[in-house]
KOLTORRO-618496 format. One line per field, with one value per atom (N, C-alpha, C): chain; residue in three letters; atom name; residue number from 1; x negated, z negated, y negated. Coordinates in Angstrom, 1 decimal. Example, Ala and Ser with C-alpha at 12.3 -4.5 7.8 and 13.67 -1.06 7.14 Angstrom:
# KOLTORRO-618496
chain: A:A:A:A:A:A
resn: ALA:ALA:ALA:SER:SER:SER
name: N:CA:C:N:CA:C
resi: 1:1:1:2:2:2
x: -13.2:-12.3:-13.2:-12.8:-13.7:-12.9
z: -7.8:-7.8:-7.8:-7.1:-7.1:-7.9
y: 5.7:4.5:3.3:2.2:1.1:0.0
This chain:
# KOLTORRO-618496
chain: A:A:A:A:A:A:A:A:A:A:A:A:A:A:A:A:A:A:A:A:A:A:A:A:A:A:A:A:A:A:A:A:A:A:A:A:A:A:A:A:A:A:A:A:A:A:A:A:A:A:A:A:A:A:A:A:A:A:A:A:A:A:A:A:A:A:A:A:A:A:A:A:A:A:A:A:A:A:A:A:A:A:A:A:A:A:A:A:A:A:A:A:A:A:A:A:A:A:A:A:A:A:A:A:A:A:A:A:A:A:A:A:A:A:A:A:A:A:A:A:A:A:A:A:A:A:A:A:A:A:A:A:A:A:A:A:A:A:A:A:A:A:A:A:A:A:A:A:A:A:A:A:A:A:A:A:A:A:A:A:A:A:A:A:A:A:A:A:A:A:A:A:A:A:A:A:A:A:A:A:A:A:A:A:A:A:A:A:A:A:A:A:A:A:A:A:A:A:A:A:A:A:A:A:A:A:A:A:A:A:A:A:A:A:A:A:A:A:A:A:A:A:A:A:A:A:A:A:A:A:A:A:A:A:A:A:A:A:A:A:A:A:A:A:A:A:A:A:A:A:A:A:A:A:A:A:A:A:A:A:A:A:A:A:A:A:A:A:A:A:A:A:A:A:A:A:A:A:A:A:A:A:A:A:A:A:A:A:A:A:A:A:A:A:A:A:A:A:A:A:A:A:A:A:A:A:A:A:A:A:A:A:A:A:A:A:A:A:A:A:A:A:A:A:A:A:A:A:A:A:A:A:A:A:A:A:A:A:A:A:A:A:A:A:A:A:A:A:A:A:A:A:A:A:A:A:A:A:A:A:A:A:A:A:A:A:A:A:A:A:A:A:A:A:A:A:A:A:A:A:A:A:A:A:A:A:A:A:A:A:A:A:A:A:A:A:A:A:A:A:A:A:A:A:A:A:A:A:A:A:A:A:A:A:A:A:A:A:A:A:A:A:A:A:A:A:A:A:A:A:A:A:A:A:A:A:A:A:A:A:A:A:A:A:A:A:A:A:A:A:A:A:A:A:A:A:A:A:A:A:A:A:A:A:A:A:A:A:A:A:A:A:A:A:A:A:A:A:A:A:A:A:A:A:A:A:A:A:A:A:A:A:A:A:A:A:A:A:A:A:A:A:A:A:A:A:A
resn: MET:MET:MET:LEU:LEU:LEU:LYS:LYS:LYS:PRO:PRO:PRO:LEU:LEU:LEU:TYR:TYR:TYR:LEU:LEU:LEU:LEU:LEU:LEU:LEU:LEU:LEU:PHE:PHE:PHE:ALA:ALA:ALA:THR:THR:THR:VAL:VAL:VAL:LEU:LEU:LEU:PHE:PHE:PHE:THR:THR:THR:SER:SER:SER:CYS:CYS:CYS:LYS:LYS:LYS:GLU:GLU:GLU:ASP:ASP:ASP:GLU:GLU:GLU:ASP:ASP:ASP:PRO:PRO:PRO:ILE:ILE:ILE:PRO:PRO:PRO:GLN:GLN:GLN:SER:SER:SER:PHE:PHE:PHE:ILE:ILE:ILE:ASN:ASN:ASN:GLY:GLY:GLY:ILE:ILE:ILE:TYR:TYR:TYR:GLU:GLU:GLU:ASN:ASN:ASN:SER:SER:SER:GLN:GLN:GLN:GLN:GLN:GLN:ASN:ASN:ASN:THR:THR:THR:ASP:ASP:ASP:SER:SER:SER:GLY:GLY:GLY:LEU:LEU:LEU:TRP:TRP:TRP:TYR:TYR:TYR:VAL:VAL:VAL:ASN:ASN:ASN:ARG:ARG:ARG:TYR:TYR:TYR:GLU:GLU:GLU:PHE:PHE:PHE:ASN:ASN:ASN:SER:SER:SER:ASN:ASN:ASN:GLY:GLY:GLY:THR:THR:THR:PHE:PHE:PHE:ASP:ASP:ASP:ASN:ASN:ASN:PHE:PHE:PHE:GLN:GLN:GLN:ILE:ILE:ILE:ILE:ILE:ILE:ARG:ARG:ARG:GLU:GLU:GLU:ASN:ASN:ASN:GLN:GLN:GLN:ARG:ARG:ARG:GLY:GLY:GLY:PRO:PRO:PRO:ASP:ASP:ASP:LEU:LEU:LEU:GLY:GLY:GLY:TYR:TYR:TYR:SER:SER:SER:TYR:TYR:TYR:HIS:HIS:HIS:THR:THR:THR:LYS:LYS:LYS:GLY:GLY:GLY:THR:THR:THR:TYR:TYR:TYR:LEU:LEU:LEU:LEU:LEU:LEU:ARG:ARG:ARG:GLY:GLY:GLY:GLU:GLU:GLU:ASN:ASN:ASN:PHE:PHE:PHE:SER:SER:SER:ILE:ILE:ILE:ALA:ALA:ALA:VAL:VAL:VAL:THR:THR:THR:ASP:ASP:ASP:THR:THR:THR:TYR:TYR:TYR:ALA:ALA:ALA:VAL:VAL:VAL:ASN:ASN:ASN:TYR:TYR:TYR:GLU:GLU:GLU:ASP:ASP:ASP:TYR:TYR:TYR:PRO:PRO:PRO:ASP:ASP:ASP:GLY:GLY:GLY:TYR:TYR:TYR:THR:THR:THR:ASP:ASP:ASP:SER:SER:SER:LEU:LEU:LEU:ALA:ALA:ALA:ASN:ASN:ASN:LEU:LEU:LEU:GLU:GLU:GLU:VAL:VAL:VAL:GLN:GLN:GLN:GLU:GLU:GLU:ILE:ILE:ILE:SER:SER:SER:THR:THR:THR:THR:THR:THR:PHE:PHE:PHE:ARG:ARG:ARG:GLU:GLU:GLU:SER:SER:SER:SER:SER:SER:GLY:GLY:GLY:VAL:VAL:VAL:LEU:LEU:LEU:ARG:ARG:ARG:GLU:GLU:GLU:LEU:LEU:LEU:GLU:GLU:GLU:ASN:ASN:ASN:GLY:GLY:GLY:ASN:ASN:ASN:LYS:LYS:LYS:LEU:LEU:LEU:GLY:GLY:GLY:ILE:ILE:ILE:VAL:VAL:VAL:PHE:PHE:PHE:GLU:GLU:GLU:CYS:CYS:CYS:ASN:ASN:ASN:ASP:ASP:ASP:MET:MET:MET:LEU:LEU:LEU:SER:SER:SER:SER:SER:SER:ILE:ILE:ILE:GLN:GLN:GLN:ALA:ALA:ALA:MET:MET:MET:CYS:CYS:CYS:ILE:ILE:ILE:GLY:GLY:GLY:GLU:GLU:GLU:LEU:LEU:LEU:LEU:LEU:LEU:TYR:TYR:TYR:ASP:ASP:ASP:LYS:LYS:LYS:VAL:VAL:VAL:ASP:ASP:ASP
name: N:CA:C:N:CA:C:N:CA:C:N:CA:C:N:CA:C:N:CA:C:N:CA:C:N:CA:C:N:CA:C:N:CA:C:N:CA:C:N:CA:C:N:CA:C:N:CA:C:N:CA:C:N:CA:C:N:CA:C:N:CA:C:N:CA:C:N:CA:C:N:CA:C:N:CA:C:N:CA:C:N:CA:C:N:CA:C:N:CA:C:N:CA:C:N:CA:C:N:CA:C:N:CA:C:N:CA:C:N:CA:C:N:CA:C:N:CA:C:N:CA:C:N:CA:C:N:CA:C:N:CA:C:N:CA:C:N:CA:C:N:CA:C:N:CA:C:N:CA:C:N:CA:C:N:CA:C:N:CA:C:N:CA:C:N:CA:C:N:CA:C:N:CA:C:N:CA:C:N:CA:C:N:CA:C:N:CA:C:N:CA:C:N:CA:C:N:CA:C:N:CA:C:N:CA:C:N:CA:C:N:CA:C:N:CA:C:N:CA:C:N:CA:C:N:CA:C:N:CA:C:N:CA:C:N:CA:C:N:CA:C:N:CA:C:N:CA:C:N:CA:C:N:CA:C:N:CA:C:N:CA:C:N:CA:C:N:CA:C:N:CA:C:N:CA:C:N:CA:C:N:CA:C:N:CA:C:N:CA:C:N:CA:C:N:CA:C:N:CA:C:N:CA:C:N:CA:C:N:CA:C:N:CA:C:N:CA:C:N:CA:C:N:CA:C:N:CA:C:N:CA:C:N:CA:C:N:CA:C:N:CA:C:N:CA:C:N:CA:C:N:CA:C:N:CA:C:N:CA:C:N:CA:C:N:CA:C:N:CA:C:N:CA:C:N:CA:C:N:CA:C:N:CA:C:N:CA:C:N:CA:C:N:CA:C:N:CA:C:N:CA:C:N:CA:C:N:CA:C:N:CA:C:N:CA:C:N:CA:C:N:CA:C:N:CA:C:N:CA:C:N:CA:C:N:CA:C:N:CA:C:N:CA:C:N:CA:C:N:CA:C:N:CA:C:N:CA:C:N:CA:C:N:CA:C:N:CA:C:N:CA:C:N:CA:C:N:CA:C:N:CA:C:N:CA:C:N:CA:C:N:CA:C:N:CA:C:N:CA:C:N:CA:C:N:CA:C:N:CA:C:N:CA:C:N:CA:C:N:CA:C:N:CA:C:N:CA:C:N:CA:C:N:CA:C:N:CA:C:N:CA:C:N:CA:C:N:CA:C:N:CA:C:N:CA:C:N:CA:C:N:CA:C:N:CA:C:N:CA:C:N:CA:C:N:CA:C:N:CA:C:N:CA:C:N:CA:C:N:CA:C
resi: 1:1:1:2:2:2:3:3:3:4:4:4:5:5:5:6:6:6:7:7:7:8:8:8:9:9:9:10:10:10:11:11:11:12:12:12:13:13:13:14:14:14:15:15:15:16:16:16:17:17:17:18:18:18:19:19:19:20:20:20:21:21:21:22:22:22:23:23:23:24:24:24:25:25:25:26:26:26:27:27:27:28:28:28:29:29:29:30:30:30:31:31:31:32:32:32:33:33:33:34:34:34:35:35:35:36:36:36:37:37:37:38:38:38:39:39:39:40:40:40:41:41:41:42:42:42:43:43:43:44:44:44:45:45:45:46:46:46:47:47:47:48:48:48:49:49:49:50:50:50:51:51:51:52:52:52:53:53:53:54:54:54:55:55:55:56:56:56:57:57:57:58:58:58:59:59:59:60:60:60:61:61:61:62:62:62:63:63:63:64:64:64:65:65:65:66:66:66:67:67:67:68:68:68:69:69:69:70:70:70:71:71:71:72:72:72:73:73:73:74:74:74:75:75:75:76:76:76:77:77:77:78:78:78:79:79:79:80:80:80:81:81:81:82:82:82:83:83:83:84:84:84:85:85:85:86:86:86:87:87:87:88:88:88:89:89:89:90:90:90:91:91:91:92:92:92:93:93:93:94:94:94:95:95:95:96:96:96:97:97:97:98:98:98:99:99:99:100:100:100:101:101:101:102:102:102:103:103:103:104:104:104:105:105:105:106:106:106:107:107:107:108:108:108:109:109:109:110:110:110:111:111:111:112:112:112:113:113:113:114:114:114:115:115:115:116:116:116:117:117:117:118:118:118:119:119:119:120:120:120:121:121:121:122:122:122:123:123:123:124:124:124:125:125:125:126:126:126:127:127:127:128:128:128:129:129:129:130:130:130:131:131:131:132:132:132:133:133:133:134:134:134:135:135:135:136:136:136:137:137:137:138:138:138:139:139:139:140:140:140:141:141:141:142:142:142:143:143:143:144:144:144:145:145:145:146:146:146:147:147:147:148:148:148:149:149:149:150:150:150:151:151:151:152:152:152:153:153:153:154:154:154:155:155:155:156:156:156:157:157:157:158:158:158:159:159:159:160:160:160:161:161:161:162:162:162:163:163:163:164:164:164:165:165:165:166:166:166:167:167:167:168:168:168:169:169:169
x: 63.6:63.9:63.9:63.4:63.9:64.9:65.1:67.0:67.8:68.1:69.3:69.0:68.0:68.2:68.4:67.6:68.0:69.6:70.1:71.6:72.3:72.2:72.7:72.1:71.1:70.9:71.8:71.6:72.5:74.2:74.9:76.3:76.3:75.4:75.7:76.0:74.5:74.6:75.9:76.1:77.5:78.8:79.0:80.1:80.2:78.7:78.9:78.7:78.4:78.4:79.8:80.4:82.1:82.9:82.6:83.5:83.7:85.1:85.8:85.4:85.4:85.2:86.6:86.1:87.3:88.0:86.6:87.2:87.1:87.7:87.3:87.1:85.9:85.3:86.2:86.7:87.2:86.6:86.9:86.3:85.9:84.5:84.3:85.2:86.0:86.3:87.5:88.5:89.2:89.4:88.7:88.2:88.5:89.4:89.8:91.1:91.8:92.6:94.0:94.5:95.9:96.8:97.6:98.9:100.2:101.0:102.0:103.3:103.4:104.6:105.9:106.7:108.2:109.0:109.6:110.8:112.1:112.6:114.2:115.0:115.2:116.2:117.1:117.6:118.9:118.5:117.1:116.6:115.3:115.0:113.6:112.3:112.5:111.3:110.7:109.1:108.4:108.2:108.3:108.1:106.8:105.8:104.3:103.9:103.8:103.4:102.2:101.6:100.3:99.5:98.8:97.7:96.2:95.9:94.2:93.9:93.0:92.4:91.0:90.4:89.3:88.2:86.9:86.1:86.3:86.6:86.8:88.1:88.8:89.9:91.3:91.2:92.5:93.0:94.3:95.2:95.9:96.6:97.1:97.9:99.7:100.8:101.6:101.4:102.3:103.3:104.5:105.5:105.4:104.9:105.0:105.7:106.6:107.4:106.2:106.9:106.0:107.4:107.2:107.8:107.3:106.0:105.5:104.5:104.2:103.3:102.1:101.6:100.7:100.1:101.3:101.4:101.0:101.1:100.8:102.0:102.0:102.6:103.4:105.0:106.2:106.1:106.0:106.0:106.3:106.7:106.2:107.4:108.3:109.2:109.1:107.7:106.9:105.5:105.1:103.7:103.6:102.9:102.3:100.7:100.6:99.3:98.9:97.7:97.7:96.2:96.4:95.1:95.2:94.4:94.7:93.5:93.8:92.5:92.7:91.6:91.7:90.6:91.2:90.0:90.5:89.6:89.9:91.2:92.2:93.1:94.6:93.9:95.1:94.9:96.3:96.5:97.2:96.7:97.9:97.9:99.1:98.5:99.7:98.9:99.7:99.6:101.4:101.2:101.3:101.0:100.8:101.5:101.7:102.4:103.3:104.4:105.3:106.2:106.3:106.6:107.7:109.1:109.5:110.5:110.7:111.7:112.9:113.2:114.8:115.6:116.3:117.3:118.2:118.5:119.2:118.6:117.3:116.4:116.2:115.8:115.3:116.1:117.2:118.9:117.6:116.7:116.2:115.3:115.1:114.3:112.8:112.2:111.1:110.8:109.6:109.2:107.7:107.2:105.9:105.2:104.7:104.3:104.0:102.9:102.9:103.3:102.9:103.6:105.1:105.6:106.9:107.7:106.8:107.7:107.7:109.2:109.0:108.7:108.3:107.7:109.1:108.8:109.7:109.8:110.9:110.2:110.9:109.8:109.8:109.9:110.9:110.9:109.4:109.2:108.1:108.4:109.3:109.3:109.0:109.1:108.2:107.1:106.2:104.9:104.1:104.3:102.8:103.6:102.9:103.6:102.3:102.5:101.5:101.9:100.9:101.1:99.7:99.6:98.3:97.8:97.0:96.2:95.0:95.4:94.1:93.9:92.4:91.8:91.8:92.2:92.3:91.4:91.3:90.3:89.3:88.1:87.0:87.2:88.6:88.9:89.3:89.9:90.5:92.0:92.6:94.1:93.5:95.0:95.1:96.9:96.8:98.1:98.5:99.6:100.0:101.6:101.6:102.4:103.3:103.9:104.3:105.2:105.2:105.9:107.3:108.6:109.6:110.2:110.8:112.1:113.4:113.6:115.4:115.3:114.8:115.0:113.9:114.5:113.8:113.1:111.8:110.3:110.3:109.4:108.7:107.9:107.2:106.5:107.0:107.7:108.6:109.4:110.6:111.8:110.4:110.6:110.3:111.3:110.7:111.1:111.1:110.7:110.5:109.6:108.7:107.7:106.3:104.9:103.9:103.9:103.6:103.6:101.9:101.8:100.6:100.2:99.0:98.6:97.1:97.3:96.0:95.1:93.9:92.7:92.7:92.9:92.9:91.6:90.9:89.8:88.8
z: 63.3:62.9:61.3:60.7:59.3:59.2:59.9:59.8:59.7:60.4:59.9:58.8:58.4:57.3:55.9:56.1:55.4:55.0:56.4:56.0:55.7:55.6:55.1:53.6:53.2:51.5:51.1:51.4:51.1:51.2:52.0:51.9:51.2:51.0:49.8:48.4:48.1:47.0:46.7:47.8:47.4:47.2:48.0:47.8:46.5:45.5:44.9:43.4:43.5:42.4:42.2:43.7:43.0:43.0:42.4:42.2:40.8:40.7:39.1:38.3:36.9:36.4:36.3:36.4:36.1:34.8:34.1:32.3:32.0:31.5:30.9:29.4:28.9:27.3:26.8:25.4:24.5:24.0:24.2:23.7:21.9:21.8:20.6:19.1:19.7:18.8:18.6:19.3:18.7:17.7:17.4:16.3:15.2:14.5:13.0:12.6:11.5:11.5:11.4:12.2:12.2:11.8:11.0:10.7:11.0:11.5:11.6:10.5:9.4:8.6:8.5:8.4:8.8:7.5:6.7:5.9:6.1:5.4:5.5:4.6:4.8:4.6:3.3:3.9:3.4:1.8:2.3:1.0:0.5:0.9:0.3:0.6:1.4:1.7:2.8:2.6:3.9:5.0:6.1:7.1:7.7:7.8:8.2:9.5:10.6:11.3:11.6:11.8:11.6:12.2:13.2:14.0:13.7:13.8:13.4:14.7:15.2:16.3:16.2:16.8:16.9:18.0:17.8:19.0:20.0:19.7:21.0:21.7:21.5:22.4:21.7:20.8:20.0:18.9:18.9:18.0:16.9:15.9:15.1:14.8:14.9:14.6:13.3:12.3:11.0:10.9:10.5:9.4:8.3:7.5:6.2:5.5:4.3:3.7:2.6:2.2:1.0:0.1:-1.0:-2.0:-1.4:-1.3:-0.6:0.1:0.8:2.2:2.1:0.7:0.7:-0.5:-1.0:-2.1:-2.0:-2.7:-2.7:-1.4:-1.0:-0.2:-0.7:-0.6:-1.2:-0.1:1.2:2.2:3.3:3.8:5.8:6.4:7.5:8.1:9.3:10.2:11.1:11.6:12.4:12.5:14.0:14.5:16.1:16.3:17.2:17.5:19.0:19.5:20.9:21.4:22.3:23.3:23.5:23.9:24.4:25.8:26.4:27.0:27.4:27.1:27.3:28.6:29.3:30.5:30.8:29.7:29.9:29.1:29.3:28.4:28.9:29.9:30.3:29.1:28.5:27.8:27.8:27.7:27.8:26.8:26.3:25.4:25.8:25.3:25.9:24.5:24.0:22.9:23.0:22.1:22.0:21.0:19.8:18.9:18.0:17.8:16.9:15.9:14.3:13.5:12.9:12.4:11.9:10.5:9.6:8.4:8.7:8.3:8.6:7.3:7.6:7.0:6.0:6.2:5.2:4.2:4.5:3.6:2.7:3.2:2.5:2.9:1.9:2.6:2.7:1.9:1.9:3.1:4.0:5.1:5.5:3.9:4.0:2.9:3.0:2.3:2.1:0.8:0.2:0.6:1.6:2.0:3.7:4.4:5.8:6.2:5.2:5.4:5.2:4.6:4.7:6.0:7.1:7.9:9.0:10.0:10.9:12.3:12.9:14.5:15.3:16.2:17.0:18.4:19.0:20.5:21.5:21.8:23.0:24.4:25.3:26.4:27.4:28.4:29.2:29.5:29.5:30.1:28.9:27.6:26.7:26.2:26.8:26.1:26.4:27.5:27.9:28.0:27.5:27.5:28.0:28.8:29.1:28.7:28.6:28.5:28.1:27.7:27.3:25.9:25.8:24.4:24.2:23.7:23.6:22.4:22.4:21.1:20.3:19.1:18.8:17.3:17.1:16.0:15.7:17.0:17.0:15.9:17.1:16.3:15.3:14.4:13.3:13.5:14.5:14.8:16.1:16.6:18.0:18.3:19.2:20.1:21.1:20.9:21.8:22.2:23.7:24.2:25.2:25.1:25.8:27.2:28.2:29.4:28.9:29.3:29.0:30.1:29.6:30.2:29.3:28.7:28.1:27.6:27.0:26.4:24.9:23.9:22.8:23.1:22.7:22.6:21.5:21.8:20.6:19.8:20.3:20.0:19.6:20.2:19.4:20.5:20.1:21.1:22.1:23.2:24.2:24.3:25.3:25.2:24.4:23.2:21.9:22.2:23.2:23.3:22.5:22.3:21.7:20.0:19.7:18.2:17.8:16.9:16.1:15.0:15.0:14.2:13.2:12.3:11.4:11.0:11.1:11.0:9.7:9.2:7.8:7.2:7.9:7.9:8.9
y: -45.6:-44.3:-44.8:-45.3:-45.7:-46.2:-47.1:-48.3:-47.3:-46.2:-45.3:-44.8:-44.0:-44.0:-44.2:-45.7:-46.8:-47.1:-47.3:-47.6:-46.3:-45.2:-44.2:-44.3:-44.5:-44.4:-45.7:-46.9:-47.9:-47.6:-46.8:-46.5:-45.6:-44.5:-43.6:-44.2:-45.0:-45.8:-46.5:-47.6:-48.0:-46.9:-46.6:-45.4:-45.0:-44.4:-43.6:-44.9:-45.7:-46.9:-47.3:-47.5:-47.8:-47.1:-45.9:-44.8:-44.8:-45.0:-45.0:-43.6:-44.1:-42.8:-42.0:-41.1:-39.8:-39.7:-39.8:-39.3:-40.9:-41.7:-43.0:-42.4:-42.9:-42.7:-44.0:-43.6:-44.6:-45.7:-46.6:-48.0:-47.9:-48.3:-47.9:-49.2:-50.4:-51.0:-50.3:-50.2:-49.1:-48.3:-47.4:-46.7:-47.0:-46.4:-47.1:-46.6:-47.2:-47.2:-48.5:-48.6:-49.9:-49.6:-50.5:-50.5:-51.9:-51.3:-52.5:-52.0:-53.2:-53.1:-53.7:-53.1:-54.0:-53.4:-54.5:-54.6:-54.1:-52.9:-52.8:-53.7:-54.9:-55.5:-55.0:-54.0:-53.3:-52.7:-51.3:-50.6:-51.3:-52.2:-53.0:-52.1:-51.2:-50.3:-50.9:-50.3:-50.9:-49.8:-49.7:-48.7:-48.8:-48.4:-48.4:-47.6:-48.4:-47.4:-47.5:-46.5:-46.0:-45.5:-45.8:-45.1:-45.3:-44.0:-43.3:-43.5:-44.2:-43.6:-43.2:-41.9:-41.5:-41.8:-41.7:-41.8:-40.9:-40.0:-38.7:-38.6:-39.6:-39.7:-39.2:-39.0:-38.7:-39.5:-39.3:-40.1:-39.5:-40.2:-39.6:-40.9:-40.8:-41.7:-41.5:-42.5:-41.8:-42.8:-42.2:-43.6:-42.8:-44.4:-44.1:-45.1:-44.5:-45.3:-46.1:-47.0:-47.6:-48.5:-48.6:-49.8:-51.2:-51.1:-52.6:-52.7:-53.4:-53.6:-52.9:-53.0:-52.7:-51.5:-51.0:-50.1:-48.8:-48.3:-46.7:-46.0:-44.9:-44.2:-43.3:-43.4:-42.7:-41.6:-41.4:-40.3:-40.6:-39.9:-40.0:-39.6:-40.0:-39.6:-39.2:-39.7:-38.7:-38.9:-37.5:-37.8:-37.4:-37.9:-37.6:-37.3:-37.0:-36.7:-36.4:-36.7:-37.0:-37.2:-37.6:-38.3:-39.7:-40.5:-41.6:-42.0:-43.0:-43.5:-44.9:-45.5:-46.9:-47.3:-48.2:-48.8:-50.1:-50.8:-52.6:-52.5:-53.3:-53.2:-52.3:-51.6:-50.5:-49.4:-48.9:-47.8:-46.9:-45.9:-44.5:-43.7:-43.2:-41.9:-41.1:-39.8:-38.3:-38.0:-37.7:-36.8:-35.4:-34.8:-33.1:-32.4:-33.0:-32.8:-33.5:-33.3:-34.2:-33.9:-34.2:-33.7:-34.7:-34.7:-35.4:-34.8:-35.6:-35.4:-34.5:-33.6:-32.9:-33.8:-34.7:-35.3:-34.5:-33.2:-32.6:-32.2:-32.2:-31.4:-32.5:-34.0:-35.0:-36.3:-36.2:-37.2:-39.0:-39.1:-40.2:-40.8:-39.6:-40.2:-40.0:-39.5:-39.3:-38.1:-37.2:-36.7:-37.0:-36.3:-37.1:-36.1:-35.3:-34.4:-34.3:-34.3:-34.1:-32.2:-31.8:-30.4:-30.0:-30.7:-30.5:-31.2:-32.0:-32.2:-31.0:-31.2:-30.1:-30.4:-29.1:-29.5:-29.9:-31.1:-31.3:-31.4:-30.4:-30.4:-31.6:-32.5:-33.2:-33.3:-33.8:-33.3:-34.1:-33.6:-34.0:-35.7:-36.1:-37.6:-38.5:-37.6:-38.6:-38.4:-37.5:-37.0:-38.0:-38.9:-40.0:-41.4:-42.2:-43.8:-44.2:-45.1:-46.6:-47.7:-48.7:-50.0:-50.8:-51.8:-52.6:-52.5:-52.6:-52.5:-54.0:-54.9:-56.1:-55.7:-55.8:-56.5:-57.9:-58.0:-59.3:-59.5:-60.8:-61.2:-60.1:-60.1:-59.0:-57.8:-57.6:-56.2:-55.9:-56.6:-56.8:-56.3:-56.8:-56.3:-55.9:-55.3:-54.8:-55.4:-55.8:-56.3:-54.7:-54.3:-52.9:-53.2:-52.9:-53.5:-52.3:-51.0:-50.1:-50.8:-50.2:-50.1:-50.1:-50.8:-50.6:-49.8:-49.2:-48.2:-47.9:-48.6:-48.9:-47.4:-46.4:-45.3:-45.2:-44.3:-44.1:-43.0:-42.8:-41.9:-41.6:-40.2:-40.1:-41.0:-41.8:-42.7:-43.9:-44.7:-45.5:-46.3:-46.8:-47.7:-48.6:-48.4:-49.2:-50.5:-51.3:-53.0:-53.8:-53.4:-54.4:-55.4:-55.4:-56.3:-56.1:-56.7:-56.7:-56.5:-55.0:-54.6:-55.6:-55.8:-56.6:-55.3:-54.7:-54.0:-54.3:-54.1:-55.1:-53.9:-53.9:-53.2:-52.7:-51.5:-51.3:-50.4:-49.7:-48.9:-48.9
């Protein structure tokens, strides 16, 4: 009589322990500020793509303009907000808010205040992106590559390969 009971108990433990988490918790190593910088050879300005990952699963993404790679910020050209999920190296983000510079008001392509960026409508196609996020150099760098879809999105141009981000805070 006890044998079927033990078998039922074992099956219950087996199925509940194998169930994947419905809401993965953001991994702690990602918390912080990471930057990828590229210089525009025509203007000499540096375009910094900054991710700020929070422990509650939210992020902010900015494009910041600087005169040099580590110098003071001149201004911003866009800002996105959203949520992220990280399970192993599988990474996904969902954009909830997007703001961008109005080039008619700011012909240099940036403004000195986030408050001057205008709300942007984005299609539902570009609200979510998936890819791979790798922790490098004990969390001092991140490697992020989004799945290629041959389209421009609110997040970044796809099909550009892995981008490396340095931890700055």
